RODO-2510 file (C-alpha; in nm, 4 decimals, decimal comma):
residues 549
     n   res          X          Y          Z
     1     m    -5,6368     8,1925    18,4136
     2     s    -5,2844     8,0661    18,4831
     3     t    -5,0388     8,2836    18,6564
     4     i    -4,7497     8,0530    18,5929
     5     d    -4,4991     8,1845    18,3233
     6     p    -4,5551     7,9574    18,0141
     7     v    -4,1810     7,8981    17,9749
     8     t    -4,1496     7,7825    18,3258
     9     l    -4,4522     7,5663    18,2886
    10     e    -4,3007     7,3932    17,9951
    11     v    -3,9624     7,3495    18,1623
    12     l    -4,1378     7,1822    18,4554
    13     r    -4,3281     6,9498    18,2271
    14     n    -4,0260     6,8285    18,0491
    15     k    -3,8393     6,8007    18,3792
    16     l    -4,1245     6,5632    18,5160
    17     d    -4,0848     6,3527    18,2060
    18     g    -3,7165     6,3410    18,2430
    19     i    -3,7405     6,2249    18,6032
    20     s    -3,9787     5,9558    18,5150
    21     n    -3,7499     5,8167    18,2554
    22     e    -3,4364     5,8517    18,4878
    23     m    -3,6307     5,6415    18,7206
    24     q    -3,7047     5,3937    18,4434
    25     s    -3,3439     5,3818    18,3354
    26     t    -3,2437     5,3141    18,7158
    27     l    -3,5083     5,0481    18,7346
    28     l    -3,3963     4,8475    18,4292
    29     r    -3,0239     4,8888    18,4876
    30     s    -3,0461     4,7801    18,8515
    31     s    -3,2697     4,4753    18,8000
    32     f    -3,1564     4,1207    18,8098
    33     s    -3,4088     3,9025    18,6309
    34     p    -3,3696     3,8675    18,2447
    35     i    -3,7347     3,9434    18,2131
    36     v    -3,6651     4,3012    18,3357
    37     k    -3,3056     4,3858    18,2376
    38     e    -3,3570     4,2289    17,8878
    39     g    -3,7294     4,2016    17,8461
    40     l    -3,7938     4,5621    17,9934
    41     d    -4,1161     4,4392    18,1840
    42     a    -4,1092     4,7183    18,4368
    43     s    -4,2283     5,0706    18,4588
    44     a    -4,1966     5,3929    18,6562
    45     c    -4,3869     5,7226    18,6905
    46     l    -4,4768     6,0124    18,9132
    47     f    -4,8225     6,0740    19,0776
    48     s    -4,9622     6,4021    19,2409
    49     i    -5,0382     6,3868    19,6109
    50     a    -5,4079     6,3406    19,5056
    51     g    -5,3069     6,0197    19,3053
    52     e    -5,3296     6,1513    18,9502
    53     t    -5,0384     6,0657    18,7042
    54     l    -4,7986     6,3528    18,6626
    55     s    -4,5748     6,2018    18,4201
    56     q    -4,4765     5,8318    18,2728
    57     s    -4,1697     5,6909    18,1514
    58     i    -4,1352     5,5439    17,8254
    59     s    -4,2492     5,1860    17,9330
    60     i    -4,5462     4,9431    17,9766
    61     p    -4,8874     5,1030    17,9257
    62     i    -5,0537     4,8307    18,1245
    63     h    -4,8259     4,9108    18,4245
    64     l    -4,8560     5,2746    18,4010
    65     a    -5,2340     5,2845    18,4080
    66     t    -5,2630     5,0046    18,6581
    67     l    -5,0539     5,2066    18,8978
    68     i    -5,3464     5,4638    18,9167
    69     p    -5,5798     5,2297    19,1076
    70     v    -5,2727     5,0991    19,3010
    71     i    -5,1794     5,4240    19,4363
    72     e    -5,5328     5,4981    19,5302
    73     a    -5,5390     5,1736    19,7352
    74     l    -5,2005     5,2550    19,8932
    75     l    -5,3175     5,5973    20,0012
    76     a    -5,6349     5,4867    20,1338
    77     a    -5,4474     5,2282    20,3611
    78     f    -5,1669     5,4823    20,4392
    79     p    -5,2722     5,8476    20,4100
    80     l    -4,9976     6,0841    20,3124
    81     d    -5,0181     6,2870    20,6528
    82     t    -4,9313     5,9557    20,8379
    83     l    -4,6047     5,8900    20,6230
    84     v    -4,2561     6,0358    20,6816
    85     p    -3,9681     6,0919    20,4433
    86     g    -3,8269     5,7565    20,3240
    87     d    -4,1420     5,5470    20,3815
    88     l    -4,1952     5,2875    20,1089
    89     l    -4,5349     5,1069    20,0445
    90     v    -4,5812     4,7779    19,8570
    91     m    -4,8806     4,5725    19,7124
    92     n    -4,9772     4,3454    19,4250
    93     d    -5,3213     4,2191    19,5054
    94     p    -5,5408     4,2345    19,1953
    95     y    -5,8553     4,2508    19,3829
    96     m    -5,7274     4,5707    19,5796
    97     g    -5,6219     4,7643    19,2625
    98     g    -5,3318     4,5501    19,1278
    99     t    -5,3141     4,3704    18,7874
   100     h    -5,1653     4,0216    18,8482
   101     l    -4,9431     3,8720    19,1272
   102     p    -4,6110     3,8958    18,9412
   103     d    -4,6552     4,2864    18,9049
   104     i    -4,5574     4,4206    19,2339
   105     a    -4,5822     4,7934    19,3005
   106     v    -4,3572     5,0108    19,5308
   107     a    -4,4431     5,3573    19,6053
   108     m    -4,2688     5,6346    19,7954
   109     p    -4,3901     5,9725    19,9022
   110     i    -4,1683     6,2528    19,7992
   111     m    -4,1211     6,5124    20,0617
   112     h    -3,9771     6,8721    20,0535
   113     q    -3,8957     7,0105    20,3874
   114     g    -4,1429     6,7629    20,5440
   115     q    -4,4338     6,8682    20,3030
   116     a    -4,5529     6,5914    20,0685
   117     i    -4,5348     6,7219    19,7109
   118     a    -4,5659     6,3991    19,4935
   119     i    -4,5336     6,0072    19,4793
   120     a    -4,2849     5,8162    19,3043
   121     a    -4,3981     5,4638    19,1843
   122     a    -4,2402     5,1625    19,0114
   123     m    -4,3922     4,8329    18,8970
   124     t    -4,1855     4,5371    18,8046
   125     h    -4,3044     4,1924    18,6600
   126     h    -4,1288     3,9759    18,9094
   127     q    -3,9994     3,6469    18,7398
   128     d    -4,1386     3,4315    19,0094
   129     v    -4,3750     3,4971    19,3064
   130     g    -4,4610     3,1337    19,3926
   131     g    -4,7715     2,9409    19,2922
   132     m    -4,8287     2,5981    19,1135
   133     a    -4,5975     2,6731    18,8072
   134     p    -4,2430     2,8343    18,7776
   135     g    -4,2905     3,1984    18,6498
   136     s    -4,6216     3,2286    18,8379
   137     v    -4,8351     3,2430    18,5130
   138     p    -4,9957     2,8933    18,5008
   139     t    -5,2487     2,8861    18,2279
   140     n    -5,4319     2,6041    18,4055
   141     a    -5,5000     2,7862    18,7498
   142     t    -5,8488     2,7875    18,8635
   143     e    -5,8304     3,0142    19,1526
   144     i    -5,5862     3,3135    19,2420
   145     f    -5,4268     3,1217    19,5345
   146     q    -5,2633     2,8856    19,2784
   147     e    -5,0983     3,1810    19,1147
   148     g    -4,8549     3,3024    19,4038
   149     v    -4,8347     3,5306    19,6944
   150     r    -5,1028     3,7985    19,7324
   151     i    -4,9672     4,1274    19,8888
   152     p    -5,2073     4,3651    20,0385
   153     p    -5,1033     4,7303    20,0843
   154     l    -4,8151     4,7167    20,3252
   155     k    -4,5234     4,9239    20,4508
   156     l    -4,2079     4,7970    20,2930
   157     r    -3,9987     5,0603    20,4831
   158     s    -4,1189     5,2615    20,7972
   159     d    -3,9409     5,5400    20,9372
   160     g    -3,6111     5,4079    20,7992
   161     v    -3,6692     5,0426    20,8953
   162     m    -3,7139     4,7835    20,6469
   163     n    -4,0004     4,5317    20,6970
   164     e    -3,7747     4,2334    20,7506
   165     t    -4,0891     4,0132    20,8275
   166     f    -4,2306     4,0804    20,4733
   167     i    -3,8917     4,0163    20,3182
   168     a    -3,8465     3,6893    20,5094
   169     m    -4,1980     3,5722    20,3951
   170     m    -4,1411     3,6622    20,0304
   171     r    -3,7855     3,4942    20,0234
   172     q    -3,9370     3,1794    20,1561
   173     n    -4,2305     3,1673    19,8994
   174     v    -4,0520     3,2435    19,5667
   175     r    -3,8356     3,0096    19,3622
   176     m    -3,5666     3,2722    19,3176
   177     p    -3,5277     3,4689    19,6309
   178     d    -3,1977     3,6461    19,5524
   179     a    -3,3361     3,7573    19,2032
   180     f    -3,6572     3,8614    19,3604
   181     m    -3,4785     4,0972    19,6172
   182     g    -3,2566     4,2253    19,3466
   183     d    -3,5453     4,3373    19,1421
   184     l    -3,7275     4,4673    19,4608
   185     n    -3,4173     4,6775    19,5476
   186     a    -3,4156     4,8126    19,1973
   187     q    -3,7753     4,9432    19,2426
   188     i    -3,6624     5,1067    19,5648
   189     a    -3,3702     5,2650    19,3900
   190     a    -3,5985     5,4068    19,1127
   191     c    -3,8228     5,5683    19,3619
   192     t    -3,5400     5,7068    19,5508
   193     v    -3,3969     5,8622    19,2348
   194     g    -3,7413     6,0041    19,1585
   195     g    -3,7783     6,1555    19,5112
   196     r    -3,4362     6,3169    19,4981
   197     r    -3,4729     6,4786    19,1593
   198     l    -3,8047     6,6226    19,2416
   199     d    -3,6914     6,7487    19,5801
   200     e    -3,4117     6,9425    19,3782
   201     v    -3,6801     7,0935    19,1588
   202     a    -3,8965     7,1951    19,4638
   203     g    -3,5779     7,3683    19,6188
   204     k    -3,5372     7,5729    19,2938
   205     y    -3,8973     7,6764    19,2274
   206     g    -4,0683     7,6332    19,5652
   207     p    -4,3288     7,3890    19,6523
   208     t    -4,6146     7,6278    19,6146
   209     l    -4,5402     7,7098    19,2385
   210     l    -4,4613     7,3416    19,1792
   211     l    -4,7941     7,2201    19,3097
   212     a    -4,9812     7,4930    19,1102
   213     a    -4,7845     7,3850    18,7961
   214     f    -4,9061     7,0305    18,8420
   215     d    -5,2609     7,1319    18,8651
   216     e    -5,2266     7,3549    18,5503
   217     l    -5,0659     7,0749    18,3527
   218     l    -5,3451     6,8252    18,4425
   219     d    -5,6064     7,0746    18,3474
   220     r    -5,4470     7,1534    18,0010
   221     s    -5,4120     6,7925    17,9038
   222     e    -5,7802     6,7408    18,0008
   223     q    -5,8974     7,0391    17,7854
   224     m    -5,6754     6,9110    17,4905
   225     t    -5,8048     6,5543    17,5120
   226     r    -6,1713     6,6725    17,5249
   227     t    -6,1006     6,8840    17,2132
   228     s    -5,9462     6,5884    17,0326
   229     l    -6,2169     6,3595    17,1200
   230     r    -6,4789     6,6118    16,9877
   231     g    -6,3247     6,5475    16,6428
   232     i    -6,4755     6,1918    16,6515
   233     p    -6,8310     6,1837    16,5198
   234     d    -7,0805     6,1450    16,8173
   235     g    -7,2410     5,7978    16,8352
   236     a    -7,2302     5,4458    16,9766
   237     y    -6,9802     5,1954    16,8079
   238     s    -6,9555     4,8260    16,8832
   239     y    -6,6978     4,5572    16,8116
   240     t    -6,6498     4,1882    16,9245
   241     d    -6,3297     3,9878    16,9148
   242     y    -6,2533     3,6574    17,0862
   243     l    -6,0002     3,4964    17,3165
   244     d    -5,9230     3,1256    17,1858
   245     n    -6,0152     2,9836    17,5162
   246     d    -5,9564     3,0330    17,8990
   247     g    -5,6874     2,7846    17,9504
   248     i    -5,9241     2,5179    18,1148
   249     d    -6,2101     2,4729    17,8613
   250     l    -5,9820     2,4541    17,5528
   251     d    -6,2720     2,4297    17,2924
   252     t    -6,4757     2,7366    17,3981
   253     a    -6,4080     3,0775    17,2664
   254     i    -6,4384     3,3686    17,4964
   255     p    -6,6190     3,6801    17,3496
   256     i    -6,5147     4,0358    17,4254
   257     q    -6,7708     4,2902    17,3385
   258     v    -6,7229     4,6631    17,3699
   259     c    -6,9687     4,9478    17,3063
   260     v    -6,7877     5,2760    17,2631
   261     r    -6,9946     5,5858    17,3069
   262     v    -6,8550     5,9355    17,1957
   263     s    -7,0363     6,2425    17,2973
   264     d    -6,9078     6,6084    17,3227
   265     g    -6,5449     6,5328    17,4245
   266     e    -6,6399     6,2286    17,6562
   267     l    -6,5806     5,8711    17,5762
   268     t    -6,7412     5,5851    17,7505
   269     c    -6,6872     5,2191    17,7193
   270     s    -6,9469     4,9552    17,8319
   271     f    -6,8808     4,5803    17,8175
   272     e    -7,2248     4,4339    17,8228
   273     g    -7,2128     4,1231    17,6139
   274     t    -6,8636     4,0326    17,7261
   275     a    -6,8394     3,6684    17,8513
   276     a    -6,9013     3,5969    18,2209
   277     q    -6,5912     3,5377    18,4235
   278     v    -6,4235     3,2088    18,3192
   279     r    -6,2563     2,9205    18,5054
   280     g    -5,9250     2,9945    18,3798
   281     p    -5,6774     3,2623    18,4465
   282     f    -5,7820     3,5030    18,1701
   283     n    -6,0098     3,6978    18,3836
   284     c    -5,9140     4,0737    18,3968
   285     v    -5,9909     4,2898    18,7044
   286     p    -6,1093     4,6461    18,6322
   287     s    -5,7628     4,8004    18,6562
   288     g    -5,6368     4,5978    18,3715
   289     a    -5,9557     4,6802    18,1547
   290     t    -5,9256     5,0476    18,2467
   291     a    -5,5555     5,0337    18,1452
   292     a    -5,6893     4,9163    17,7917
   293     a    -5,9348     5,1967    17,7586
   294     l    -5,6787     5,4726    17,8665
   295     f    -5,4153     5,3377    17,6248
   296     a    -5,6753     5,3455    17,3288
   297     v    -5,7795     5,6991    17,4211
   298     r    -5,4229     5,8118    17,3929
   299     a    -5,3827     5,6111    17,0660
   300     i    -5,6774     5,7907    16,8980
   301     t    -5,6257     6,1549    17,0244
   302     d    -5,3501     6,4120    16,9365
   303     p    -5,0082     6,2472    17,0179
   304     e    -4,8790     6,6167    17,0987
   305     i    -5,1005     6,6143    17,4102
   306     p    -4,8701     6,5670    17,7180
   307     t    -4,9654     6,2405    17,8919
   308     n    -5,0756     6,2778    18,2402
   309     g    -5,3946     6,2121    18,4480
   310     g    -5,5706     6,4819    18,2890
   311     c    -5,5965     6,2855    17,9576
   312     f    -5,7938     6,0246    18,1594
   313     r    -6,0582     6,2568    18,3022
   314     p    -6,2943     6,2400    17,9979
   315     v    -6,3114     5,8459    18,0166
   316     s    -6,5705     5,6436    18,1997
   317     l    -6,6092     5,2794    18,1966
   318     h    -6,8885     5,0229    18,2758
   319     f    -6,7843     4,6739    18,3768
   320     p    -7,0756     4,4143    18,4459
   321     d    -7,0275     4,2372    18,7785
   322     g    -6,9058     3,8781    18,7611
   323     s    -6,7860     3,9369    18,3970
   324     l    -6,4496     3,8611    18,2371
   325     v    -6,3571     4,2161    18,2882
   326     n    -6,4861     4,2462    18,6530
   327     p    -6,4612     3,8986    18,8031
   328     n    -6,5248     3,7997    19,1583
   329     p    -6,2584     3,6651    19,3847
   330     p    -6,1044     3,4153    19,3912
   331     a    -6,1113     3,4008    19,0191
   332     p    -5,7526     3,3499    18,8763
   333     v    -5,6178     3,6352    18,6619
   334     n    -5,2560     3,5745    18,5937
   335     s    -5,2989     3,5682    18,2263
   336     r    -5,4943     3,9041    18,1899
   337     t    -5,2303     4,0472    17,9460
   338     a    -5,3996     3,8589    17,6519
   339     t    -5,7460     3,9884    17,7594
   340     i    -5,6253     4,3527    17,8164
   341     k    -5,4755     4,3382    17,4547
   342     r    -5,7960     4,2216    17,2983
   343     i    -5,9885     4,4780    17,4936
   344     t    -5,7852     4,7434    17,3537
   345     g    -5,8226     4,5902    16,9881
   346     c    -6,1889     4,5940    17,0364
   347     i    -6,2070     4,9690    17,1633
   348     l    -5,9970     5,0697    16,8543
   349     g    -6,1844     4,8275    16,6239
   350     a    -6,5269     4,9915    16,7160
   351     l    -6,3807     5,3211    16,5790
   352     k    -6,1871     5,1971    16,2808
   353     d    -6,4713     5,2519    16,0357
   354     v    -6,5449     5,6116    16,1442
   355     l    -6,1712     5,6860    16,1888
   356     p    -5,9987     5,4883    15,9031
   357     e    -5,7352     5,7596    15,8559
   358     r    -5,6254     5,7171    16,2252
   359     i    -5,6922     5,3365    16,3241
   360     p    -5,5229     5,0480    16,1456
   361     a    -5,6581     4,6991    16,0799
   362     d    -5,6498     4,4645    16,3886
   363     s    -5,2965     4,3851    16,5155
   364     g    -5,1959     4,0200    16,5914
   365     g    -5,2189     4,1444    16,9384
   366     e    -5,0493     3,8480    17,0680
   367     l    -4,7685     3,8670    17,3351
   368     l    -4,6657     3,5122    17,3558
   369     i    -4,5600     3,4326    17,7116
   370     l    -4,3086     3,1569    17,7451
   371     s    -4,1907     3,0608    18,1165
   372     f    -3,9285     2,7914    18,1465
   373     g    -3,8506     2,6518    18,4881
   374     g    -3,6376     2,3837    18,6325
   375     q    -3,2958     2,2870    18,7807
   376     r    -2,9536     2,3000    18,6261
   377     e    -2,7091     2,0252    18,6378
   378     d    -2,5384     2,1838    18,9472
   379     g    -2,8860     2,1527    19,1390
   380     s    -2,9571     2,5317    19,1146
   381     t    -3,3111     2,6418    19,0265
   382     f    -3,3794     2,8523    18,7091
   383     v    -3,6961     3,0414    18,5994
   384     v    -3,6733     3,2400    18,2861
   385     g    -3,9506     3,4030    18,0749
   386     d    -3,9385     3,4899    17,7141
   387     l    -4,1937     3,7444    17,5529
   388     i    -4,2632     3,7224    17,1751
   389     a    -4,4635     3,9567    16,9811
   390     s    -4,6850     3,9349    16,6644
   391     g    -4,7359     4,1585    16,3573
   392     s    -4,9318     4,4931    16,3749
   393     g    -5,2219     4,5795    16,1557
   394     a    -5,1621     4,7746    15,8254
   395     s    -5,2903     5,1284    15,7958
   396     n    -5,3851     5,3736    15,5159
   397     l    -5,0124     5,4935    15,5587
   398     g    -4,8506     5,1743    15,4815
   399     d    -4,7709     4,8080    15,5741
   400     g    -4,8163     4,6840    15,9359
   401     v    -4,4825     4,6499    16,1383
   402     d    -4,3284     4,2956    16,1716
   403     m    -4,3014     4,1499    16,5072
   404     i    -4,3827     4,4427    16,7272
   405     e    -4,5611     4,4912    17,0627
   406     t    -4,8970     4,6714    17,0375
   407     d    -5,2164     4,7183    17,2309
   408     a    -5,0912     4,8347    17,5752
   409     t    -4,7747     4,6224    17,6080
   410     n    -4,4160     4,7465    17,5265
   411     c    -4,1704     4,4770    17,6104
   412     m    -3,8678     4,3059    17,4240
   413     n    -3,7926     3,9383    17,3666
   414     l    -3,4816     3,8047    17,5382
   415     p    -3,1694     3,8105    17,3261
   416     i    -3,0933     3,4358    17,2434
   417     e    -2,7529     3,4890    17,4371
   418     a    -2,9334     3,5930    17,7579
   419     l    -3,1739     3,2985    17,7379
   420     e    -2,9106     3,0376    17,6741
   421     l    -2,6769     3,1873    17,9504
   422     d    -2,9677     3,1582    18,2062
   423     a    -3,1252     2,8142    18,1149
   424     p    -3,0105     2,4833    17,9637
   425     i    -3,1941     2,5781    17,6344
   426     r    -3,0652     2,6323    17,2810
   427     v    -3,2422     2,8492    17,0183
   428     h    -3,2187     2,6985    16,6899
   429     h    -3,4149     2,9408    16,4749
   430     f    -3,5622     3,2938    16,5121
   431     g    -3,7142     3,4882    16,2310
   432     l    -4,0092     3,6316    16,0577
   433     a    -4,2912     3,4085    15,9439
   434     p    -4,3364     3,4720    15,5649
   435     g    -4,6857     3,5112    15,4459
   436     s    -4,8262     3,5587    15,7981
   437     g    -4,9484     3,9228    15,7432
   438     g    -5,2950     3,9752    15,6121
   439     a    -5,3189     4,0734    15,2253
   440     g    -5,4351     4,4086    15,1177
   441     q    -5,3289     4,7274    14,9585
   442     y    -5,1051     4,7427    15,2499
   443     r    -4,9958     4,4173    15,4070
   444     g    -5,0345     4,3159    15,7739
   445     g    -4,7104     4,2891    15,9939
   446     l    -4,5404     3,9525    15,9906
   447     g    -4,5390     3,7328    16,3103
   448     c    -4,2222     3,5524    16,3948
   449     r    -4,1046     3,1801    16,4412
   450     r    -3,8720     3,0519    16,7165
   451     e    -3,7632     2,7063    16,7993
   452     y    -3,6128     2,5967    17,1273
   453     e    -3,4345     2,2795    17,2322
   454     i    -3,3928     2,1409    17,5814
   455     m    -3,0189     2,0566    17,6367
   456     a    -3,0492     1,8804    17,9554
   457     g    -3,2721     1,7725    18,2433
   458     q    -3,6445     1,8263    18,2608
   459     v    -3,8122     2,1751    18,2169
   460     t    -4,1601     2,2916    18,2962
   461     v    -4,2914     2,5117    18,0290
   462     t    -4,5840     2,7419    18,0451
   463     y    -4,6977     2,8290    17,6927
   464     r    -4,9549     3,1226    17,6930
   465     g    -5,0433     3,2196    17,3362
   466     e    -5,3488     3,3607    17,1603
   467     r    -5,4717     3,3882    16,8012
   468     h    -5,4595     3,0276    16,7418
   469     d    -5,8163     3,0239    16,6302
   470     h    -5,9276     3,3820    16,5821
   471     p    -5,6939     3,5819    16,3388
   472     a    -5,6533     3,9589    16,3300
   473     k    -5,9161     4,1138    16,1069
   474     g    -5,8352     4,3384    15,8111
   475     s    -5,9841     4,6853    15,7477
   476     q    -6,1499     4,8550    15,4429
   477     g    -6,1269     4,5286    15,2387
   478     g    -5,8022     4,3957    15,3797
   479     e    -5,7675     4,0317    15,4609
   480     a    -5,7033     3,8707    15,8063
   481     g    -5,3676     3,7932    15,9250
   482     s    -5,2604     3,4217    15,9769
   483     c    -5,3256     3,2449    16,2940
   484     a    -5,0448     3,1539    16,5583
   485     s    -4,9447     2,7885    16,6152
   486     a    -4,7027     2,5789    16,8304
   487     r    -4,5811     2,2151    16,8416
   488     i    -4,3383     1,9921    17,0400
   489     l    -4,1106     1,7818    16,8517
   490     r    -4,0108     1,5039    17,1005
   491     a    -3,6780     1,3577    17,1057
   492     n    -3,8370     1,0250    16,9931
   493     g    -3,9842     1,1765    16,6706
   494     m    -4,3240     1,2230    16,8057
   495     i    -4,5087     1,5634    16,7325
   496     e    -4,7430     1,7211    16,9827
   497     y    -4,9538     2,0074    16,8708
   498     i    -5,0127     2,2672    17,1470
   499     p    -5,3546     2,4493    17,1840
   500     s    -5,3238     2,8211    17,2733
   501     k    -5,2525     2,7574    17,6214
   502     q    -5,0760     2,4690    17,7948
   503     v    -4,8374     2,3831    18,0803
   504     t    -4,6206     2,0869    18,0032
   505     t    -4,2837     1,9212    18,0670
   506     l    -4,0031     1,9008    17,8106
   507     f    -3,7075     1,6732    17,8372
   508     a    -3,3538     1,6675    17,6898
   509     g    -3,3701     1,6689    17,3206
   510     d    -3,7184     1,7888    17,2989
   511     r    -3,7963     2,1047    17,0773
   512     l    -4,0537     2,3565    17,1025
   513     s    -4,1555     2,5360    16,7849
   514     v    -4,3654     2,8501    16,7858
   515     q    -4,5199     3,0895    16,5380
   516     t    -4,6895     3,4145    16,6380
   517     a    -4,9921     3,5699    16,4374
   518     g    -4,9768     3,8302    16,1710
   519     g    -5,1608     4,1469    16,1554
   520     g    -5,4566     4,2310    15,9264
   521     g    -5,4348     4,4020    15,6000
   522     f    -5,5753     4,7407    15,4899
   523     g    -5,7503     4,8160    15,1679
   524     r    -5,8233     4,5649    14,8956
   525     p    -5,5428     4,3330    14,7859
   526     v    -5,5953     4,4111    14,4234
   527     e    -5,4849     4,7493    14,4892
   528     r    -5,1468     4,6652    14,6042
   529     s    -4,8755     4,7972    14,3862
   530     a    -4,6650     4,5785    14,1688
   531     k    -4,3561     4,7310    14,3267
   532     d    -4,4729     4,6360    14,6795
   533     m    -4,5639     4,2846    14,5751
   534     a    -4,2245     4,2669    14,4053
   535     d    -4,0418     4,3834    14,7153
   536     d    -4,2460     4,1272    14,9264
   537     l    -4,1198     3,8483    14,7181
   538     a    -3,7555     3,9473    14,7086
   539     s    -3,7346     4,0085    15,0606
   540     g    -3,9103     3,6656    15,1488
   541     k    -4,1961     3,8351    15,3267
   542     v    -4,4456     3,6530    15,1302
   543     n    -4,4141     3,3161    14,9570
   544     r    -4,6608     3,3311    14,6791
   545     t    -4,8049     3,6184    14,4585
   546     i    -5,1354     3,7713    14,5965
   547     s    -5,4212     3,6682    14,3816
   548     g    -5,5588     3,9563    14,1748
   549     g    -5,2539     4,1686    14,2088
***
């Protein structure tokens, strides 16, 4: 039985959330790269000294969950009792707990009067970490060595002294060293803010009460999650979806199969039947697949449950060796986001028939990654990434949301002005794609269209798309959303159609035109109201009358 005053416990819980969000604000406002300061591709959170999540910022679910095995790996290499105030740890290696090479984690032990009380952590997607293509996400990589610099668990700062050897090595191996250091320093600033704020809290309440409160908060979230999971009928539920290809064998679809077993407040996911590891970079190490499962559990359980490591205790996972979700090194993994999103969709899809009131139709689940790299007219190097979302699935509550991130990602597209300021590119069109949402009583969310023109020089472009061949499925009689597509309009009038993954070169006057996928519909289309259909036509969201309406 808890001996902590419930008011004090609730104050501390909200204080932890506030600290994580202040860390996140510091991270975003201090970073240099557009993909962070505009695209918001970075995350911050707090951990207990045992490595369990204490609180999370409102940021990227993939990052927040992947940081769990990252902290485990860092503490294994550098136990807390060997660290001193101000020490910083760093790593990115996917085969040691990370996710992919651009996502670099920085962690700092939080000390109060010499006693470790927590750990502050920040993960940032760095715009470039070397490798064979600008942006370090080549869809044609066949081994991790082509994707950039691998960082094992290291000390970034030890006893107040920065690791200048590490910094010199990284600056020498990335295409934009100043931006890299700016983003890394923002991570350090975020951890520093987290440490300072929690030290203040420990000074007010005392470390003994604070550590007891952490344990109580974790236990309570675990109990609440188990209670919520008991609301799902016990059983085994399976679902299969597909990646278009692996970036190398462009004509071969990649199956992802999940069996979700629910039993007395426990949830187990098994991936037997999922494809073996592939040649291309769409392999997903267990940390990423785990992130998908943990996100799905929070999506289907009570949203009032405070999110911390206790929520994750009822979840267990089985990853077959040598599979897409548990590859053997040196398999490439840079494009694992698409796989994580499809895993999340499969876990939710497995339960949508037993929880139709809670789980929508399949989302477009496409985070289109575009990476542009080259040289400006003054000879300086640029690398800039754009992140474009698809439509969400409709639900029993209403239409899907147009152009929104779903399934464990939570970024923003670059504002046109920011993109054009940073690279010799002009955006000619950006808008919703009419008719792309799946038909149903409630319509799937729309994807979008965007067109880029190269204004000068030559630009290497990495196009990392999905849903070109396998649309988002509907639910309860709803229809599938439309597929994604992309094409290049060359300056000489030639048109080239892009498969769902490609690294290519564009020249001055060339245009790249893309469309993302729509979400699935919910319920039979004949049940859509006349008012909703009229509103769709008036707003231009559909370009024809739905048959049978």
